[in-house]
C-alpha positions in Angstrom: 95.5 88.0 112.1 97.4 85.0 110.4 98.5 82.0 112.6 102.1 79.6 111.1 103.2 76.7 112.6 106.3 74.6 112.0 107.4 77.4 109.6 109.0 75.7 106.3 108.7 76.1 102.6 110.5 75.0 99.4 113.9 73.4 99.4 116.0 74.4 102.4 119.1 76.3 102.9 121.1 73.7 104.7 122.7 71.4 101.8 125.0 69.5 103.6 124.7 65.6 102.7 122.6 66.7 99.5 124.6 65.3 96.5 126.2 68.2 94.5 124.0 68.0 91.1 120.8 68.7 93.5 122.2 71.7 95.7 121.8 73.8 93.3 118.1 73.3 92.1 117.2 73.1 96.2 119.1 76.5 96.7 117.2 78.0 93.6 113.7 76.7 95.0 114.5 78.1 98.8 115.4 81.6 97.6 112.4 81.4 94.8 110.2 80.6 97.8 111.3 83.6 100.0 110.7 85.7 96.8 107.2 84.9 96.9 106.9 85.7 100.5 108.3 88.9 100.0 105.4 89.9 98.1 102.5 89.1 100.2 100.0 92.0 100.8 100.2 92.1 104.2 98.2 91.5 107.2 97.4 93.5 110.5 99.3 90.8 112.6 101.2 87.5 112.2 102.1 84.9 114.6 104.9 82.0 114.1 105.4 79.6 116.6 108.2 77.1 116.3 110.4 74.6 118.4 113.9 75.5 118.5 114.3 71.5 118.5 112.5 70.7 115.7 114.1 68.8 113.2 112.0 68.4 110.1 111.9 72.5 110.1 115.3 73.4 111.0 114.8 76.9 113.1 116.8 78.6 110.3 115.1 78.1 107.5 112.4 79.4 109.6 113.9 82.5 110.4 114.8 83.0 106.8 111.3 82.4 106.3 109.8 84.8 108.8 112.4 87.3 107.6 111.1 87.2 104.6 107.3 88.1 105.6 108.5 90.5 108.0 110.6 92.6 105.7 107.1 92.9 103.5 105.0 93.6 106.2 107.7 96.5 107.5 107.7 98.2 103.9 103.7 98.3 104.2 104.2 100.0 107.5 102.8 96.9 109.1 104.2 95.3 112.4 107.3 92.5 111.8 106.1 88.6 112.6 105.9 87.8 116.1 107.9 84.6 117.0 106.5 82.4 119.7 108.8 79.5 120.8 107.0 76.1 121.4 109.2 74.3 124.5 109.6 70.8 123.9 107.2 70.0 127.1 104.3 71.3 125.8 104.2 69.6 122.6 101.4 67.9 121.6 103.4 64.6 122.1 106.5 64.6 124.2 109.5 65.1 122.1 111.4 62.3 121.3 108.9 59.7 121.8 107.8 57.1 119.5 105.4 59.4 118.4 107.0 62.5 118.0 110.7 61.7 117.6 111.6 64.5 115.1 110.3 67.2 117.6 107.8 68.6 115.0 104.2 67.6 116.7 102.9 70.4 117.8 100.0 71.8 116.1 97.4 72.2 118.8 100.0 73.9 121.0 100.7 76.3 118.2 97.1 77.3 117.4 94.9 75.7 119.4 95.0 78.1 122.1 92.7 80.4 123.9 94.6 83.5 123.2 95.2 82.9 119.8 91.7 81.8 118.7 90.4 85.5 120.8 92.9 87.0 118.7 91.8 85.7 115.8 88.0 87.4 116.5 89.8 90.7 116.9 90.2 90.3 120.5 93.9 91.8 121.9 96.9 90.1 119.5 98.7 87.3 121.4 102.2 88.5 123.3 104.7 86.9 121.9 108.0 85.2 123.0 111.3 86.2 121.7 114.6 84.1 120.5 117.9 85.6 120.4 118.1 85.6 117.1 118.2 88.3 114.4 116.4 87.1 111.6 117.7 88.9 109.0 121.4 87.5 109.4 119.4 83.9 108.1 118.5 85.3 105.1 120.6 83.0 103.0 122.3 84.9 99.5 120.3 84.6 96.0 122.3 81.5 94.1 125.1 83.5 91.8 123.4 84.5 88.4 119.8 85.1 89.9 120.2 88.9 91.5 117.9 91.1 89.7 119.7 94.6 88.3 120.7 96.8 91.5 118.4 99.4 93.0 118.3 102.9 91.8 120.3 105.4 93.8 118.0 106.5 96.9 116.5 110.0 96.8 117.6 112.9 98.3 114.7 114.0 101.0 111.5 115.6 99.4 111.4 119.7 99.6 108.1 119.5 100.8 106.8 119.2 104.3 103.6 116.9 103.6 101.8 118.0 106.8 101.3 121.7 105.2 98.9 119.7 103.1 97.5 116.9 105.5 94.5 116.6 107.5 92.9 113.4 109.4 89.5 112.6 109.6 90.3 112.5 113.4 90.0 116.0 113.5 86.9 118.2 114.1 85.8 119.8 111.0 88.5 118.3 109.0 86.5 118.6 106.0 86.9 122.7 106.2 90.2 122.3 107.0 90.9 120.1 103.8 88.8 122.7 101.7 91.0 125.5 103.0 94.7 123.2 102.0 92.8 122.1 98.9 91.8 125.8 97.6 95.3 127.6 98.4 96.9 124.4 96.7 94.8 122.5 94.2 95.4 119.2 96.5 94.8 118.0 99.8 96.0 114.7 101.7 93.2 113.2 104.1 94.7 110.4 106.1 92.7 107.4 107.5 89.8 107.3 104.1 90.9 103.5 103.9 90.9 100.8 106.5 94.2 98.6 106.5 91.9 95.6 105.5 90.3 97.3 102.9 93.8 98.7 101.7 95.3 95.5 101.5 92.3 94.2 99.2 92.5 96.8 97.0 96.5 96.1 96.5 95.9 92.8 95.8 93.6 93.2 92.9 96.3 95.8 91.7 98.9 93.6 92.0 96.6 90.7 89.8 95.8 93.0 87.2 99.5 94.6 87.0 100.6 90.9 86.1 98.3 90.9 83.3 98.9 94.3 82.1 103.0 93.9 82.3 103.0 90.7 80.2 101.1 92.5 77.7 102.8 95.7 77.6 106.4 95.0 79.0 107.3 98.6 78.2 104.7 100.6 80.0 101.9 102.5 78.8 102.6 105.8 80.3 106.4 105.6 79.7 109.0 103.3 80.3 108.0 101.1 83.6 104.7 103.3 84.4 100.9 102.0 83.8 97.6 103.3 83.6 95.2 101.1 84.6 92.3 103.2 82.8 94.3 103.2 79.8 94.8 99.4 79.8 91.4 98.5 80.5 88.8 97.8 77.6 86.2 99.4 79.7 88.7 102.6 80.6 88.1 101.8 83.9 88.2 99.4 87.1 84.9 99.6 88.6 84.2 96.3 87.4 86.8 95.2 90.3 84.9 94.6 93.4 87.5 96.2 95.7 87.8 99.0 93.4 84.2 99.6 93.8 83.4 98.7 97.4 86.1 100.2 99.0 87.7 103.1 96.5 84.1 104.1 95.8 82.8 104.2 98.8 85.3 105.9 100.6 85.5 108.9 98.0 81.8 108.8 97.7 80.6 108.5 101.4 83.5 109.0 103.6 85.0 111.7 102.0 81.5 113.2 100.4 81.7 116.5 102.9 84.6 117.8 101.3 84.0 116.9 98.0 80.5 118.6 98.2 82.5 122.0 99.3 85.1 121.6 96.8 82.1 121.0 93.9 79.4 123.5 95.3 81.3 126.8 94.5 79.3 127.3 91.5 76.0 128.2 89.7 75.7 124.8 88.8 76.6 122.6 91.9 77.1 119.3 91.9 79.4 116.5 90.2 79.4 113.1 89.1 81.9 110.1 89.0 83.6 109.1 85.6 85.5 105.9 86.6 88.2 104.6 88.3 91.7 103.8 87.3 95.1 105.0 88.5 98.8 104.0 87.9 101.3 102.2 88.8 105.4 102.6 88.4 107.5 99.3 88.3 110.0 98.3 91.0 113.7 99.5 90.1 112.5 102.0 87.4 115.2 105.0 87.3 113.3 107.6 85.4 111.5 110.3 86.0 108.0 111.1 84.7 107.8 114.4 83.4 105.5 117.3 85.4 101.9 117.4 83.4 98.4 118.5 83.9 95.7 115.7 82.9 93.7 118.0 81.1 93.4 121.2 79.5 89.6 122.9 79.3 88.5 126.3 77.5 88.6 130.0 79.3 85.3 129.7 80.6 85.8 126.4 82.5 89.5 126.9 83.5 88.2 128.7 86.9 89.6 127.7 90.5 86.5 126.6 91.7 85.0 123.9 91.1 87.9 122.4 89.2 86.5 120.9 85.9 88.0 117.3 87.1 88.9 115.9 90.2 91.2 112.4 91.1 90.9 110.7 94.4 94.2 108.9 94.5 94.0 106.4 97.7 97.7 105.0 99.0 97.1 101.3 99.4 100.9 101.1 100.4 102.8 103.9 102.2 104.5 106.4 99.8 108.0 106.9 100.9 110.9 109.2 99.6 112.3 106.0 97.7 109.2 104.2 95.8 108.1 106.4 93.3 105.8 108.6 95.2 104.0 111.5 93.3 105.8 114.8 93.1 103.4 117.8 92.6 103.6 121.5 92.6 101.4 123.3 94.6 99.0 126.4 93.5 98.5 127.0 89.8 100.5 126.2 87.0 101.4 130.2 86.3 101.5 130.5 90.2 105.1 129.9 90.6 108.3 128.3 88.8 108.6 124.1 88.4 110.7 122.9 91.3 113.5 120.6 92.0 112.8 117.3 91.4 112.6 116.3 94.7 108.9 117.7 95.3 107.9 114.7 96.4 104.2 114.2 98.1 105.6 111.8 100.9 105.5 110.5 103.2 102.0 109.5 103.2 100.9 106.9 105.4 99.0 103.5 103.6 95.1 104.0 103.6 95.0 108.4 102.8 93.8 109.5 100.0 94.8 112.7 98.4 92.4 114.8 96.6 93.9 116.6 93.3 92.5 119.1 90.8 93.6 117.3 87.8 95.0 120.5 86.4 97.7 120.5 88.9 101.1 119.8 87.7 102.5 116.7 89.0 104.6 113.6 87.6 106.3 110.6 88.8 109.5 109.8 90.2 112.3 106.7 90.3 111.1 104.0 92.4 114.1 103.0 94.0 112.7 99.8 95.6 112.2 96.4 94.4 108.7 96.1 94.8 106.0 98.2 92.4 103.9 101.1 93.8 100.3 101.6 92.9 98.4 104.1 93.3 94.9 103.4 92.2 91.9 106.4 92.0 88.4 107.5 91.5 87.8 110.7 89.3 84.9 113.0 89.0 83.4 115.6 87.1 82.0 119.0 88.1 78.2 119.4 86.7 79.8 122.4 84.9 82.0 120.7 83.0 79.5 117.7 82.6 77.0 119.9 80.6 79.8 120.9 78.1 79.7 117.4 76.7 83.1 117.5 75.6 83.5 114.7 73.3 87.0 113.8 74.2 85.2 112.7 77.8 81.4 111.9 77.5 79.2 110.6 77.6 80.7 107.9 79.8 81.3 104.7 79.0 79.0 102.0 81.0 81.9 100.2 83.3 80.0 99.5 86.8 78.2 95.9 86.8 74.8 96.1 88.2 75.4 93.6 90.9 78.3 95.8 92.5 76.0 99.1 91.7 73.3 97.4 94.1 75.8 96.9 97.1 76.9 100.8 97.2 75.4 103.5 99.6 72.3 105.6 97.9 74.9 108.6 98.1 77.6 106.7 95.6 74.8 105.3 93.3 73.5 109.1 92.3 76.8 109.7 91.4 77.4 106.6 88.9 73.8 106.3 87.5 75.8 107.2 83.6 78.7 104.0 84.7 76.3 101.2 85.8 75.2 98.8 83.2 71.3 98.0 83.0 70.3 95.4 84.7 70.6 91.7 83.0 73.0 93.2 80.6 76.5 91.4 80.4 79.5 93.8 80.6 83.2 92.5 78.7 86.3 93.1 80.8 89.8 92.6 80.8 92.9 94.2 79.5 94.1 95.2 76.1 95.9 92.7 74.6 95.0 90.1 77.5 92.3 87.8 78.0 88.5 89.3 77.8 85.8 87.8 79.8 81.9 88.4 80.4 80.4 89.6 83.9 76.9 90.9 84.6 
């Protein structure tokens, strides 16, 4: 968790007494600060301690900041910030005294508490106090001229009942049930594949990568406002990023291994290999649809129901909602049914879930009607029989996994990545097309 005390930021909302030539700059600075607060990566819980009497950090500004943080928390499916009131008599020095005239001296009262420190160690979260103030009403309006383009119109509800395609890891024999769903539809949602802190670390790295990619290719590399991580990475993969290797690859190669073994075991040549890590993202306020498509076309002898020639395991590092650009998908083989209407979105899907998908299944992107990017990173696998074809546009695999990260993987994951690991002592150049390149080992 995270504790905040005497909450304040850059600029302020109260412009009374501020010279006119400075007031606009101060207001813009405060609005920009709140915008940054609305893009944080999320945390299991946040507690803010504040004094109503604080004269250095006005309560109105504190509520605006807490509101910005809470908006992002709720968007990620996390609890809003809890506000704890520090009374004047509990301050480190008596409020209004010589050493605390502005009622701002309460650092120890805010964080040096047994219940708070215990909560940081993973014990029960501290109980918040409450103030009868709606933080949403405290958010200042952006200065004139700084408004972003309007959000696209929200989409109609999804026509898919996602529960019909989902299973939880907590269910007994989950892999058997998930295999049944996958066999019938070509995809399955498995909830609980990632822990919250793992999803947040991957989300952080997706945000960092996106900044570089968008700066180099502002129009997108998979259509307007849409990006492929693998297409932009000079290695064709994201396995050089620690969170992709340690969390996504481990989740797919270990946590989901019982299911993958069933999917790829239906062959005269059982088994499978990892091909890399990538995924996609769609920018905030992107109003367009991506056409329905499959990711690969294969020869007739490889175009069998099971095992699929290639499999993508997408990980939800944010909740997928009806409005943030969730994937639309056509259950079953392409020839099995007509293309559905545009509202066949695969949502809602909780943060931490994995979408295991035969890459031949028809799917496509949908509008992102929110003001945040939507990320869907992935790990890809190929069946042993498809690997044996040595198809020239897919193989040999490009070595993209640093040896140091490979050594930290479990043995079951290592055996899937033998073709991807960089030999010990050999350097690997990484980066994104059009951006700076650096070398790692």
